[in-house]
Structure formats: structure tokens, C-alpha cells
C-alpha positions in Angstrom: -9.0 13.0 79.5 -7.8 16.1 81.3 -4.2 16.4 82.5 -3.1 13.7 79.9 -0.5 15.4 77.7 -0.5 12.4 75.4 -4.2 12.8 74.8 -3.8 16.5 74.1 -0.9 15.9 71.7 -3.0 13.3 70.0 -5.9 15.6 69.6 -3.7 18.5 68.3 -2.2 16.1 65.7 -5.6 14.9 64.7 -6.7 18.5 64.2 -3.5 19.4 62.2 -3.9 16.4 59.8 -7.6 16.6 59.3 -8.4 17.2 55.7 -12.1 17.4 55.7 -13.7 20.4 57.5 -16.2 18.1 59.3 -13.1 16.2 60.8 -11.5 19.4 61.9 -14.8 20.5 63.5 -15.1 17.2 65.4 -11.4 17.5 66.6 -12.2 21.1 67.8 -15.2 19.7 69.8 -12.9 17.1 71.4 -10.3 19.7 72.2 -13.1 21.8 73.9 -14.1 18.8 75.9 -10.5 18.1 76.9 -10.2 21.5 78.5 -13.5 21.5 80.4 -12.0 20.7 83.8 -8.8 22.6 83.5 -9.1 25.7 81.3 -12.6 26.7 80.5 -11.5 29.7 78.4 -9.6 27.3 76.0 -12.7 25.0 76.0 -14.8 27.9 74.8 -12.1 29.1 72.4 -12.0 25.7 70.7 -15.8 25.4 70.6 -16.0 28.9 69.0 -13.5 27.8 66.4 -15.6 24.8 65.6 -18.7 27.1 65.3 -16.8 29.5 62.9 -15.7 26.7 60.7 -19.1 25.0 60.7 -20.6 28.3 59.6 -18.1 28.5 56.7 -19.0 25.0 55.6 -22.7 25.8 55.6 -23.4 22.5 57.4 -26.4 23.3 59.6 -25.9 20.0 61.6 -22.3 20.8 62.5 -23.3 24.5 63.3 -26.1 23.3 65.5 -23.9 20.8 67.4 -21.2 23.5 67.7 -23.8 25.9 69.3 -24.6 23.0 71.7 -20.9 22.5 72.6 -20.6 26.2 73.4 -23.8 26.1 75.4 -22.6 23.1 77.4 -19.4 24.9 78.3 -21.2 28.2 79.2 -23.5 26.2 81.4 -20.5 24.7 83.2 -19.3 28.2 83.9 -22.8 29.3 85.2 -23.5 31.6 82.2 -27.1 30.5 81.9 -28.2 33.3 79.7 -25.7 32.8 77.0 -26.0 29.0 77.3 -29.7 29.4 76.7 -29.1 31.6 73.6 -26.8 28.9 72.2 -29.1 26.0 73.0 -32.0 27.8 71.3 -29.9 28.5 68.2 -28.9 24.9 68.2 -32.6 23.9 68.5 -33.5 26.2 65.6 -30.8 24.5 63.4 -31.3 20.9 64.4 -35.1 20.4 64.7 -35.7 20.9 60.9 -33.0 18.3 60.3 -34.7 15.8 62.6 -31.2 14.7 63.7 -32.4 12.4 66.6 -28.9 11.8 68.2 -28.1 15.5 68.4 -31.7 16.4 69.5 -31.8 13.8 72.2 -28.7 15.4 73.7 -30.0 18.9 73.1 -33.3 18.2 74.8 -31.5 16.6 77.7 -29.2 19.7 78.0 -32.1 22.2 77.8 -33.8 20.3 80.5 -30.7 20.6 82.7 -30.4 24.3 82.0 -34.1 25.0 82.9 -33.7 22.7 86.0 -30.7 24.9 87.1 -32.8 28.1 86.4 -35.6 26.7 88.6 -38.1 26.4 85.7 -39.0 22.8 86.6 -42.0 22.5 84.3 -40.0 23.6 81.3 -37.1 21.3 82.3 -39.5 18.3 82.6 -40.9 19.1 79.2 -37.5 18.9 77.6 -36.6 15.8 79.6 -39.8 14.2 78.4 -39.1 15.1 74.8 -35.7 13.4 75.1 -37.2 10.4 76.7 -40.0 10.1 74.1 -37.4 10.3 71.4 -35.3 7.6 73.0 -38.3 5.3 73.5 -39.6 5.8 70.0 -36.5 5.7 67.8 -36.1 2.5 65.9 -32.3 2.7 65.7 -32.0 3.0 69.5 -30.0 6.3 69.5 -26.7 4.7 70.2 -25.2 7.6 71.9 -28.2 8.1 74.0 -27.9 4.6 75.5 -24.9 5.8 77.7 -27.0 8.8 78.9 -30.4 7.3 79.5 -29.8 6.5 83.2 -28.8 10.2 83.7 -32.0 11.4 82.0 -34.1 9.2 84.3 -32.2 10.5 87.3 -32.8 14.1 86.1 -36.5 13.5 85.7 -36.5 12.0 89.2 -34.9 15.2 90.5 -37.7 17.3 88.9 -40.3 15.2 90.6 -38.5 15.4 93.9 -38.4 19.2 93.5 -42.2 19.1 92.9 -42.7 17.0 96.1 -44.0 14.0 94.1 -41.9 11.4 95.9 -43.6 8.5 94.4 -42.7 9.5 90.8 -39.3 10.6 91.9 -38.6 7.2 93.4 -39.9 5.4 90.2 -37.5 7.4 88.0 -34.6 7.0 90.5 -35.2 3.2 90.4 -35.1 3.2 86.6 -31.9 5.3 86.6 -30.3 2.9 89.1 -31.3 -0.2 87.1 -29.7 1.3 83.9 -26.6 2.8 85.6 
């Protein structure tokens, strides 16, 4: 995505011609993702625009996901404190909606944050919530399917940190089989 001027032009055109607020917000998320590797300030700027617009619409799902996009970007910069605030706000908005796709990603990301903070038990708790959700959803969480190997790997990392090599290896094998 990054360093592809045609993709950037396409995303900007998509944003400019979006009629529905939800489509504009999704375009802003994509623009935020586009700038992750090149210009983190622009990534945060687009994510914050998405949050502002989602608040105006009153759509709690879009607002919750916008907080998650901001938190993902802040985590990338190392701003764990503000990332946590945004993840928790996202959690507050999304859990009552039982949006399993959004919650799977959120639980996985919260696990990653607590992992980076050295809070391995909290990280494992969120990773296990994501895994439980994946294993018990009748619709199969379509977006989660592309992330499940990463989740297994992350759980393996936690067990490796806790010196439980047997469990770590089990999860690494699961991750490898799905990757």
C-alpha cells in the first residue's frame, strides 16, 4: 500500500465521492492505514477525522472502530498509555453491540498492548477471549480467519515468556499450520 501514489489517489477520490458518512469513515480508516509506514502523523490525523465524523453520526460501532484505528496507530508509535485509553473506549462502545468481528480484533490488539507492557496474564486473557470468540462463532468471523495464525503465535509468545515451553510450542505449531 505505502509508496503507491495510484493507491493514494484512489483512496482520496473514494473519500471525495463518498456520499454516506459510513463510506467516508471507512475511506478515512483506509487512508490512515495507508500512511502507517510513511507518515504516522497523517495516519493519526485521518483516524481522528474518522472518529470525529463517527461521533457526529452517532454510530457507536463506527466510533468504537475509529478508537481502535487510533489506538493501533498510537501503539505503533509506542504511545501505550493513549493507545490503552482508546482501546478501552472502543471496548466500552463495542461490547454492548456484540460486534464479534470488531471485538475479535480489539481483543487481539489489547492482548498485544498488554504483551508489550509486560502484563502477560492480562495479555493472555485478551488473547484467549479472541480465540474463544473465533472458535465459538457460527459465522466463522471472516476477517479473523486471516489473523488467527497471528493470534496463535501471540499466545505462544506469552507462554514462552512464562517459561511454559510445552504450551508455547503447541501454539507455535498451530500458528505455523495455519500460516
